[in-house]
C-alpha positions in Angstrom: 100.6 106.0 69.3 102.4 108.8 68.2 101.2 110.8 71.2 103.0 109.2 74.1 101.8 110.9 76.6 100.5 109.8 80.2 97.4 111.6 81.8 98.1 111.9 85.6 97.2 113.3 88.2 99.6 116.1 87.8 99.4 116.2 84.4 100.1 114.9 80.8 103.3 113.3 80.8 105.7 112.0 78.4 106.8 107.9 80.5 105.6 105.8 77.0 108.8 104.4 75.5 107.2 101.6 73.6 104.9 99.2 73.1 104.5 95.2 72.3 104.5 92.1 73.6 105.9 91.2 77.3 106.0 88.1 79.1 106.5 88.2 82.9 106.5 86.0 85.5 104.8 85.9 88.8 106.5 84.6 92.6 105.2 81.2 92.3 105.1 80.4 88.7 102.1 81.8 87.0 103.1 83.3 83.5 100.9 85.9 82.0 101.8 86.7 77.9 99.9 89.6 77.8 100.0 91.2 74.3 99.1 94.7 73.9 101.9 96.2 76.7 103.3 100.6 77.0 106.7 100.4 77.8 108.2 103.3 80.6 111.8 103.5 81.8 110.7 106.1 84.6 107.8 103.6 85.6 108.5 101.7 89.3 105.4 99.9 89.1 103.4 97.9 86.9 99.6 97.4 86.7 98.4 94.2 85.9 94.7 94.3 85.1 92.1 91.6 85.3 91.2 91.7 82.0 94.8 90.1 81.4 94.5 87.7 84.1 91.0 86.5 82.8 92.6 86.5 78.8 95.7 84.3 80.4 92.3 81.7 81.1 93.1 81.8 84.8 90.7 83.5 87.5 90.2 85.4 90.6 88.8 85.2 94.0 88.9 87.8 96.9 89.2 86.0 100.2 89.8 87.0 103.6 92.7 85.5 106.1 92.5 86.2 109.7 91.3 90.2 108.9 93.8 90.3 106.0 91.8 90.7 102.6 94.1 88.7 99.7 93.3 89.2 96.1 93.7 85.2 93.9 94.2 84.6 91.3 93.3 80.8 90.8 93.2 77.9 87.8 90.3 75.1 87.8 91.7 71.3 86.3 89.8 68.5 85.6 87.1 70.4 88.1 89.3 70.8 90.9 89.9 74.6 92.0 93.9 75.4 92.3 95.3 79.0 94.1 98.6 79.8 92.0 98.9 83.3 94.1 98.5 85.1 96.4 98.0 88.7 96.1 98.3 90.9 99.4 95.9 94.6 99.7 97.4 97.8 100.1 94.9 100.2 102.0 94.4 101.5 98.6 92.2 99.1 97.5 95.3 97.8 95.2 96.7 94.0 95.0 100.5 93.5 94.5 103.5 91.1 94.1 106.4 90.7 93.4 107.0 90.3 89.2 109.9 89.3 87.2 109.6 90.6 83.6 110.8 87.3 81.7 110.8 88.3 78.1 109.5 91.0 76.1 109.6 92.4 72.6 109.9 96.3 72.1 109.3 99.0 69.3 110.6 101.8 70.4 108.4 105.1 69.8 109.8 107.4 67.0 110.5 111.2 68.5 107.3 113.2 67.3 106.5 116.3 68.6 103.0 117.8 69.0 
């Protein structure tokens, strides 16, 4: 992490200020623990990968309801499937929801110049 630059469409930018564990909570109470998160005060959006969802024991399904696409985060208990969260799709193919950070353990990056 000594080089804390992120490649973006306009070019490389020093956005990452720290890294560590995050515990996040989705609107209907689904909780995720992610150990390898990156932290930036400049970021107004966060990405949650399918890998993060699977590592927390949940499953993913894409469904259409009345011609609107959703990503379902599901859980199976005692052979019964439960839809925990329903995320709406952007036209770009990304899905979105509100995420509330409830706890984080941040390791600050030192000022390293390259």
